[in-house]
C-alpha positions in Angstrom: -43.0 5.7 15.7 -40.3 7.4 17.9 -39.4 4.0 19.4 -39.0 2.5 15.9 -36.7 5.3 14.8 -34.7 5.1 18.0 -34.3 1.4 17.6 -33.2 1.7 14.0 -30.7 4.3 15.0 -29.3 2.1 17.8 -29.0 -0.9 15.4 -27.2 1.2 12.8 -24.9 2.6 15.5 -24.1 -0.9 16.7 -23.5 -2.1 13.1 -21.1 0.8 12.4 -19.2 0.1 15.6 -19.0 -3.6 14.8 -17.7 -2.8 11.3 -15.0 -0.4 12.5 -13.9 -3.0 15.0 -13.4 -5.7 12.4 -10.2 -5.9 10.4 -10.3 -5.9 6.6 -8.1 -6.3 3.6 -8.4 -4.0 0.5 -7.1 -5.2 -2.8 -7.7 -4.6 -6.5 -8.6 -7.0 -9.3 -9.3 -6.2 -13.0 -9.3 -2.4 -12.3 -11.8 -2.6 -9.4 -11.3 -2.2 -5.7 -12.5 -4.8 -3.2 -12.5 -5.4 0.5 -12.6 -8.7 2.3 -12.4 -10.0 5.9 -9.0 -10.6 7.3 -9.3 -14.3 6.6 -10.1 -13.6 2.9 -13.8 -14.3 3.1 -16.7 -11.9 2.3 -15.3 -10.2 -0.8 -17.1 -7.0 -1.7 -16.5 -4.6 -4.6 -16.4 -1.0 -3.4 -15.2 1.1 -6.4 -13.6 1.1 -9.8 -9.9 1.8 -9.6 -6.5 0.6 -8.6 -3.8 0.8 -5.9 -6.2 0.7 -2.9 -5.1 1.6 0.7 -7.6 0.9 3.4 -7.7 3.4 6.3 -6.4 2.3 9.7 -10.0 2.1 11.1 -11.1 0.1 8.0 -14.0 2.4 7.2 -12.5 4.1 4.1 -10.4 3.1 1.1 -8.1 5.5 -0.8 -7.3 4.5 -4.3 -6.6 5.8 -7.9 -9.4 6.3 -10.3 -8.6 5.4 -13.9 -10.6 7.3 -16.5 -9.9 6.7 -20.2 -9.9 9.9 -22.2 -8.7 8.6 -25.6 -7.4 5.4 -27.1 -3.9 6.1 -25.6 -4.5 8.5 -22.6 -5.9 8.2 -19.1 -6.7 10.5 -16.2 -5.9 9.2 -12.7 -7.2 11.0 -9.7 -6.9 10.2 -6.0 -10.2 9.2 -4.4 -11.6 7.9 -1.1 -14.7 5.7 -0.8 -16.6 5.2 2.4 -17.0 1.4 2.8 -20.3 1.3 4.7 -22.1 3.8 2.5 -20.3 3.7 -0.8 -20.0 7.5 -0.8 -17.2 8.5 -3.2 -15.0 11.6 -2.9 -12.7 12.2 -5.9 -10.0 14.7 -5.2 -10.3 16.7 -8.5 -8.8 19.9 -6.9 -5.4 18.3 -6.9 -3.4 20.1 -9.6 -2.6 17.0 -11.7 -4.5 14.4 -13.7 -1.9 11.7 -12.8 -1.8 10.6 -9.2 -0.7 7.3 -7.7 0.0 5.2 -4.6 -1.9 6.4 -1.5 -0.7 5.9 2.1 -2.7 6.8 5.3 -1.3 8.3 8.4 -1.9 6.2 11.5 -4.6 8.5 12.7 -6.4 8.4 9.4 -6.3 12.2 8.9 -3.9 12.5 6.0 -3.0 10.7 2.8 0.4 10.6 1.1 0.8 10.0 -2.6 2.7 10.9 -5.7 1.4 13.1 -8.5 2.7 14.5 -11.8 1.5 18.1 -12.5 4.4 18.7 -14.8 7.3 16.7 -16.2 8.4 15.2 -12.9 6.7 13.4 -10.0 6.1 15.3 -6.7 5.6 13.7 -3.3 2.5 15.3 -1.8 0.0 15.0 1.0 -3.7 15.9 1.5 -6.2 15.7 4.3 -8.4 12.7 4.0 -11.4 14.8 3.1 -9.6 16.2 0.0 -8.6 19.6 1.5 -5.2 21.1 2.5 -3.2 19.7 -0.5 0.5 20.4 -0.2 3.8 19.3 -1.7 6.2 17.6 0.7 9.0 17.0 -1.8 8.9 18.4 -5.3 10.4 16.4 -8.1 13.5 17.6 -9.8 14.2 17.4 -13.5 16.8 14.8 -14.4 16.6 13.1 -11.0 15.2 9.7 -10.3 11.6 9.7 -9.1 10.9 8.9 -5.4 8.8 5.8 -5.4 6.8 3.7 -2.8 5.9 6.5 -0.4 4.7 5.4 3.1 4.2 7.4 6.3 6.4 6.7 9.3 4.4 5.4 12.3 4.4 8.8 14.1 3.3 10.7 11.0 6.3 13.1 11.3 8.3 11.5 8.4 7.9 9.4 5.3 9.9 6.6 3.7 10.4 6.2 0.0 13.0 4.9 -2.5 14.6 5.8 -5.8 15.7 2.3 -6.8 19.1 2.9 -5.4 18.5 4.2 -1.9 15.8 4.1 0.7 15.1 7.5 2.3 13.5 8.8 5.4 12.3 12.3 4.8 11.0 15.0 7.2 7.8 16.8 6.5 9.9 19.6 5.1 11.3 17.3 2.5 14.8 17.1 4.0 16.6 13.8 4.1 16.8 12.5 7.7 18.4 9.2 6.8 19.2 7.1 3.8 20.4 3.5 3.1 21.8 2.1 0.0 19.6 -0.9 -1.1 22.6 -3.0 -2.3 24.2 -2.5 1.2 21.1 -3.6 3.0 20.6 -6.7 0.7 23.7 -7.8 -1.2 22.8 -8.3 -4.9 19.4 -6.8 -4.2 17.7 -3.8 -5.7 14.2 -2.3 -6.0 12.2 -1.3 -9.0 9.7 1.6 -9.2 7.1 -1.0 -8.1 9.1 -2.2 -5.1 7.0 -1.7 -2.0 7.9 -0.4 1.5 5.7 -0.9 4.6 6.3 0.2 8.2 5.6 -2.3 11.0 2.9 -1.3 13.5 5.5 -0.7 16.2 7.4 1.6 13.8 10.7 -0.3 14.2 11.0 -2.2 11.0 10.5 -1.8 7.2 9.1 -4.6 5.1 10.8 -4.4 1.7 10.0 -6.0 -1.7 13.4 -6.7 -3.1 14.5 -8.1 -6.5 17.3 -10.5 -5.7 20.1 -11.4 -8.1 19.4 -15.1 -8.1 18.3 -17.5 -10.7 14.6 -18.2 -10.3 14.7 -21.8 -11.5 11.3 -21.4 -13.1 10.6 -21.6 -16.8 7.5 -19.4 -16.4 9.3 -16.6 -14.6 11.2 -13.9 -16.6 13.3 -11.5 -14.5 14.9 -11.3 -11.0 13.6 -13.4 -8.1 11.2 -11.4 -5.9 11.8 -11.7 -2.1 10.6 -10.0 1.1 13.1 -8.7 3.6 12.7 -7.0 6.9 15.0 -4.0 7.7 15.4 -3.2 11.4 15.8 0.6 11.7 17.6 0.4 15.1 20.2 -2.3 14.4 20.4 -1.4 10.7 20.3 -5.1 9.7 18.1 -6.9 7.2 16.6 -10.4 7.4 15.1 -12.4 4.6 11.6 -13.6 5.2 10.7 -15.6 2.0 13.0 -18.5 1.1 14.1 -18.9 -2.5 11.3 -21.4 -3.3 8.6 -18.9 -2.2 8.3 -15.9 -4.5 7.0 -13.0 -2.5 6.4 -9.3 -3.2 4.1 -6.3 -2.3 4.3 -7.2 1.4 2.4 -5.4 4.1 2.2 -5.9 7.9 -0.9 -7.5 9.5 0.7 -7.0 12.9 4.3 -7.2 14.2 4.5 -10.9 13.6 2.4 -11.6 10.4 2.3 -10.2 6.9 0.2 -10.3 3.7 2.0 -10.5 0.4 1.6 -11.4 -3.3 2.9 -14.6 -4.8 2.3 -16.8 -7.8 3.0 -20.5 -7.9 4.6 -22.2 -10.9 2.1 -22.5 -13.7 -0.4 -20.0 -12.3 -1.5 -17.1 -14.5 -2.7 -14.7 -11.8 -1.2 -13.3 -8.6 -2.8 -14.3 -5.3 -2.7 -12.8 -1.8 -1.1 -14.9 0.9 -0.7 -14.6 4.7 2.4 -15.7 6.5 4.1 -15.3 9.9 7.6 -13.7 10.0 9.1 -17.1 10.9 7.8 -18.6 7.6 5.0 -20.5 9.4 1.4 -20.8 8.6 1.7 -19.7 4.9 -1.8 -19.7 3.4 -3.5 -18.3 0.3 -6.4 -16.0 1.2 -7.5 -14.4 -2.0 -7.1 -15.7 -5.6 -6.5 -13.2 -8.4 -5.9 -10.2 -6.2 -3.1 -7.6 -6.1 -1.8 -4.7 -4.1 -3.1 -5.7 -0.7 -3.5 -3.4 2.3 -4.9 -4.1 5.7 -6.6 -2.1 8.4 -4.7 -1.4 11.7 -4.5 -3.9 14.6 
């Protein structure tokens, strides 16, 4: 019996190690959170919710629960699900019933998100087990909300945007740097849904920009979405997606490849694509998926 138990334990340990070594994508579809292999295969539902962010080691997914409380109101909590076991931890001690948009530190120990305990949105952080909740940057009445929070690579700062500027904030909430979006990308701006992602080497930002160009598509209403890379050292931006390729919600796979959302003419649902930063090897990985994130290289 002891040999059987030890063998089962060894097999489970190997399986857990193999899982953590594999890279995965998290995404949502129809108010449910899924994971898949990096090539888009092996889809698996792991929870009900939206806005998933997979942990760097790929073993956990942070996301927002969506609980309907009446015909017109919802409660949204931050939560983490363990992928191998399905164990769910809902952070109900956060002093708000309206939380959004998680982002992991590179070491997987903290989660950054926005929450609305009063009439404005705060930028907050919490340990990944749901303890040590603290406010990094409180919202201010009559000021534009800080959207799209993402940790800097070293975990000692965060990036966010207010639809006019992109900011780098210290952990004390003080502004370390800021860049006007229209100066980075002429005729470009960002909405509250405009996403920011930091490259694995910490040197570049991947930006989802609304470009002031005609889309040329009858089935597209609004500005043309494009992905740009902003180099933090040279302070220069480079467009990744050409005009014919609509791209948004971009995230880095590694320093040379990205995932993003796109929708071809005539399609009704968004899909998740993979592409290199030189426009090569563009490929659709997952149909009808949104808000992708990917585990660390």
